[in-house]
N, C-alpha and C positions, 0 to 999 in steps of 0.2 A: 504494500500500500504506500502511495506517495505521501511523504510528509510535506504538505504544501505550506508555503509562506502565506500569511493572511494579512491583508492591508484593509483597514477600516477607513472609509472615506466619510467624513462628517462635515456639516456646514457650520461656519461661525455665525452666520445670520439665520434667522428662522426661515426666511423665504429668499429665494433667488441668490444663493451663494455660488451656484455653478457646480454642485456635486456631480450631477449626471454627466455633464460635459467632460469633467476631469476623469470620472470613472471610465467612460468610454475611451478617452485618450490614453489612460494608463493601460487599459486592456490592449489597445492597438500597439502601444510601445512595447509591451511585454511579448506580444506575438512577434514583433520585429526582432526581438532578442532570442527567438527560438523557444519560447516557453509555451505551455499549454494552459492558458488562464481560464478561469471561469468567473462569471460576474453574477452578483446576487443582490437583490433589492428586497429584503425581508418584508418591509412594510412601505407601501407607497400611497400617496394621496394626490388628488388633483381636483381642481375646481371646474365643475362642468361648464361654467360660463366662459372660461378661458381654454376649454378643451373640446371644441365642437367636433374636430376630427376624431378624437378619442371617444367621444360620446357615440358617434356614428359607427366606429369600429366595434365598440362594445355591443351596440345593437345588432350589428351584422354577425358577430361571432357568438353572441349570447354569453359573453364573458366580460365581467367588469375589468377593464384594463386601466392603465395609467399612461400619462404622457411619457414618463421616464422609460417604461419597458417597451413602448412602441419605438422610442429612439434606439434602445438596445437592438430591437429587431431590425430596424432600418440600417443602422451603421455596422452592427456586428453580425448580422444574419443569424442570430440565435433563435432557437425554437423552444417550445414548451414554456411559454411565458407564465403559466400559472405556477410552475415550480420555481422559476427565477424570481417571481414575486408572489409568494403565497397569500399575503394579506393586502388587499387593495381597498382604498377608501375614496369615495366620491363626496365632495363638498358641493354646496350650492349657495349662491349669494343670498343674504338676507334681504328682505324687502324693507327699505328704510321708511316707507310710508306707514307701515304697521307700528313703527316706533314714533313717528312724527305725530300721528293722531293722538297718541298717549303722552305727548310732550316728553319723550324719552329718547331723543336723538343721541344723547351721551351714552345711553345703554347700547344703542346700535353700534357706536364706535367700539365699545368694549367687547360686545358679543362678536363683532366681525374679526376680532383677534383671537377668538376662542374656537379652536378646532371643533370641539364637541358640540358647540351651538350650531355648527354648519354641516355636520355629517348627515347625509341623507341615504347613502347606500354603502354597502361593503361586501367584500368577497373573502371567504376563507377557503383555501385549497390545501389539501394534504398531498404528500408525495406519493400516495397510493392511488391518486387520480380522483379523489372525492372533492367536489366543490359545492359550497353552499353560499347563496347570496342572501343578503339581509337588507330590509328597508326600515327606516326609522320614522314612523308616522308623526312622532312628537315634534320633529323638526320641519315637517312638510308645511305645517301651518304658518311657518315664519317666512315662507317664500312668496314671491309675487305669483299671481294666478298663472301666468304663462310658464314660469319656471317650475311651479309645482306640477303643471300638466306634463312638461318634458320629463321630469323625474319619474312620475307615475308611468309614463310610457316606457321608459327604460326599465323600471322595476318590473313591469309586466313581462317584457321581453326576456328578462333574466330569471323569471320565476322566483322572485325574492320572497323570503319569509319575514313577516313583521317581527321586529325586535325592539329593544329600547336602549338608550344610550348608556345607562348605568350598567346594564349587563355587558355591553360591548366594552366599556372601559375596564370592567373587571376581567373580561377575557384577555385583553391585551397584556395584562400583567400577571396572568395565571400560569400555572404549570402546564396546562394544556396548550396554550399559545407557544410557550418555550419549546415544548416537544415538537409541535408542528414545524416551527422555524428551524430548529436544530436538525431534524431528520431531513427536511428538504435541502438544507445546506450540505449535509453529509452526502446525500445522493447526487446532488448537482456537481459537487467537487470531486467525485470519483475520477481518478486519472489526471486530475489537474495538479500542477506544481505551483500555482499561484492563484489565490482566491481574492477577488476584489469585492468587498462588501460595502455597498452604498447605504449609509444610515438614513434615518428619517429625520428631516428638519435639522436641528442643531443638537440632536441627541447623540451621546457616545455609546449608547447601548440599545439598539433596536430590539435586542434580546440579550440575555445575560452572557451566553457563550460567545457571542460575537465580539464582545469587549475582552473577556477573559483570555480568549485564544488568539487574539490578533497580535501580530508581531510589531506592526507599526500603525500609527493613526495619522491620516492626512487630514488636516483641518483646512477647509476651503473657504476663501472669501474672494470676491471679485478682484483679480489681479495679483493676489498674494496667497501662497500656500505655506502652511507650517507642517513640518514633519516631526512627529513625536515618537519616541521609542517607548513601546509599551513594556513596562517592567513593574517590579514589586513596589517601587517608590510611587509611581503614578497610581497604581491600584490602591495603595494605602491612603493617598490623598483623597481619592474618591470615597473610599470606605469611611474615613473620618468625616468627610463632608456629608455623607448620607446620615450620619449620626447627629449632625448639627443643623444643616440647612435642608436636609431631605433630598428630594428628587432633583433640586437645582444642581447638585454636585455631579449630575450626569450630563450637564449641558457643557458644550465646548468652551464657552467663555470662562466658566469656573475653573476648568483644568488649565487652560492657556494662561490664566493669571498666575498660576502656581507652579507650572512646569516649564522649564526652559526647552524650547524646541531644539532638535539636533540640526535642523536646517530650516532656512526660510528661502522660498523660491518666488521670485516675481515672474509673472507670466503676462504675455501680451495678448491683446484681443486676437482671436483666431477665427478664420472663416470656416474651419472644418476640424473635426477631431484629429484628422491626420496631421494637420498643421500643429495642433496643440501637443500631439504625441511626440513630435520632434523636440518641442520645448521640454517635455517631461522625461526625455530619454536619459539625461544626465542625472535626474532625480532617482530613477530606478537604479542606475549604476551606483549611486551613493547609498542605496539601501542594500547593496550586495547582490543585485540582480544583474549578473554580468552577461555580456553578449555571448551567444552560443558560438561554438567553434565551427 
């Protein structure tokens, strides 16, 4: 069995850090070095309003996809998207008028930053081929009429089962979720010598094993990457933080304030993943991923 190196890619920003672009570029750079990489997005989310193409593909395939995994498919020609991304979450924009009439626009701004106020659909796929879709009726009433209609249309096509947000939140941090994500990653990475795990938002732990078994952490922000060596010191900082500030200790900003990166890399705007891969080639060399002979 191959003892694969694992690189966890996490964003410094909550949104639009550029994790997916960097993950795809690292995959391509590793391929160019003669490696057999695999790429994994344990948990993905996308906003239906900004993902019309993803909405239509999800309707067509009867599988809730995400913008990120469709980019994987397009640029890396990977297959079995439900294993590459076992948990997919669809958000929908809140209707500001439902807050305005209650003179609660400030609450609209707050709720628009809260993922769980906007989740309308989700998918959970196991590595044995079982997939279940869920719809969250409690959030559908927060949408505009036309957006609610679109969500219900997709929900019907997916054959979604009604659920509630509290149950879904509990599942995301449960042993069951950990088992699903761990088993899919193990199966996906069979035969790989490099596993690139793209995290969720600015979290360092889309699931427990992903952090514990990663060799390096790449923290992504627009134009700058930070490379952290995952070791006992870093894990101790997180463990102590969990005892004092709770889940905030698993966010990238918390660790980056307390751990000195082994490398900082400035990257230029890139028209394609291939172009960015060339920029990242020396970063892979610095991690000990040498060119194949």
